[in-house]
C-alpha positions, 0 to 999 in steps of 0.5 A: 521557510528556508530556501532548501525546504521542498515540503513543510507540513505543520499540524496536519490532520485529516478526518473522514466521516464514515458511512455518510457525507453529511452529519445525518441531520439538516440542522447539523449540516446547517451548523457545519455550513454556518461555522464554515461561513464564519471561518470557524472549525467544523463543530462535528470533526474535533473528535480524538479518534485514531485510525485503528482498523482493528478496534471498533470505534464509538464514533463515525469520525476517523482521523486518518492523519493526526497532528503530523509535522515534518520537513523535507529538503530539496533532493531528499529521497523519503520513504513512507512506511506503515501498515494498511490504514496508517494514513500513507496514501491520504498523506500523499493525496494531501501533498498532491493537492488531490484532497484538502486537510481538515486542519493544518498547513502545507507549504513547499516549493516546486512542481509536483508530479504524483502517481497515486494510483493507476492512471491518476490524471488520465482521461480514458477517452484520450489517447496515450499521446494526448494524455502525456500532453494533458499531464504536462499542461497540468504540471505547468509545462509548455508544449515544447518542453513536453515534446522534448521529453515525448520520445523518452517517455514513450520509449520507457513505457514501451507502448509506441504501437498503442500511443494513439489508442485511447487509454481506456483500451490499455491493460492495467500493466500498460496503464501504469507503465505510461503513468509512471513514465509521464510522472518520472520524465516530465520536469517536476521538482517533486516526484510522489509515487504510491504502491502502484508499481506492484501492478507491473511485471518484475522487469518493469518494477526493476526499471522503475526503481532504477529510474527513481534512483536516477531521479533522486541521486542523479537529477537531485529531485525530491522523491516521496516513495510509499511501499511495503517492500522494505528492501526497495525503501532501503535502497531508494531512500535516505530518510523515512516517515513511519506512520502508525494509526494516522500519527507520525511515529518516527521520522529518521534515517531509513535504516533506523525507521525500518528497524522500528517499524519491523520491531513494533508494527506487528499483530498478536502472535499467530493470529489476526482478528478484525471486526467484519466489514459490512461494505466489502469482502474482507479477512476477519480472522487468519490463524497460523496453527503451528506444530508445537504447543508453545506456538513455534513451528518445527521445520519439516512439519505440516503448517496449517493456516485457517482463514475466515473471510466475510462476504457481504454478498456473493461475488463470482470469480474471487481469489485468495493469495497468501505469502509467508515473509521473513523478518525483513518482509521478504516473501519466501513462500507464495500460494494462491487459489482461484474460484475456478480451482476450488469453488470458494466464497459462494455464500454471504457471511463468513466463509472458512477455508484452510491452507495446508503446507505439508512438511514445510521446511522453512529455516529457523527465523521469525515469519509473517503473512501477507494476504490478498483478497481480489476479484480476478475477472475485473482485477479488483483488489478488495483487501491486502493485509501486511505483517500479520500472524507472527510465528517462529520456526525452529530446527530439530536437533538432529538436523544440521543447517547446511551452508546455503544462503538462508531465506532463498532456498525453501522446500515444501510439497504441494499446497493443499487448499480446502473449505471448512464446512460449519 
């Protein structure tokens, strides 16, 4: 391996067995154990299944990653993009040595600091100060090195008052502030960041993006960054990996990769359909009902979005949010609904609801939806789906398009949320 290579991935694959840990029978578990003892491949994992969540599989085995190959040089800032379920987080967990690959090989040089989810590597009973030293020790740093960075970490996180309080008492925002500050400031050669920055407020997100830019361009450290925010990926990274259904679709300059992703990774026009998930609440159907018969929507007409949500069991305090994004995946319109405002999802099985945007005045462009489904009391997110239900907005002939900056000035009257009884 060249001295300039920070990470090299060869024929990397990761398989998961759905629904159970074992193979289902004692005899098959013994076969698997015997194969492992002889250094042979698992006889029950070599199944050519792609991780496509929108199609029903005939097998219980899903390949979250399949035959991934790439090299990252020291000092590179690399984005990782793709739809939910494409394998992005799995790849980061393997690179961070949180989990092991099923097949393939990873080699690299340098200490890795990773922020995969809120509080990764934190012990809830320890204070913020103790967790900083714990994370530093895990990275192989000496106590003096950590002490030298301590003041800078605390100042960046803005939690000085609570530094000696157990982190289990922190809010999710405080948690992620400290976790990012530790990962970004401790002296690692490789920084891996997943989409956790979405938890922080807008000011902190901007602060984090600025720090990551400094880490990559100023300090020359290697950065891997996963995000659904294409503007952030384009700003921070020079190269990007595009994963689709667990396979590497493209590894190229960020501008080229994002363009390929935006062109190809969309659902059927106007509608999103998924098989019901028996384990947790999920969107099973989302449909944009436009004003025109050809599937386009006329500026100024009512826009209707029908939503089906499957609830395996009733959970109190649910919320649904909806974003309409332009072709660059920049959110233009945002609305949400809490259970306290309109009793929703109060029965098991499929619940139907409708969101109406009266006289919706969007500029002529192509738009997509981003949907979130969460339990608000515990701040637990069940599902988030991106780039679904493509639709096009057209302008009536009588309307003159004024010289405003497009996609930043949108007018719509109040949203109307209602339940559909069946």
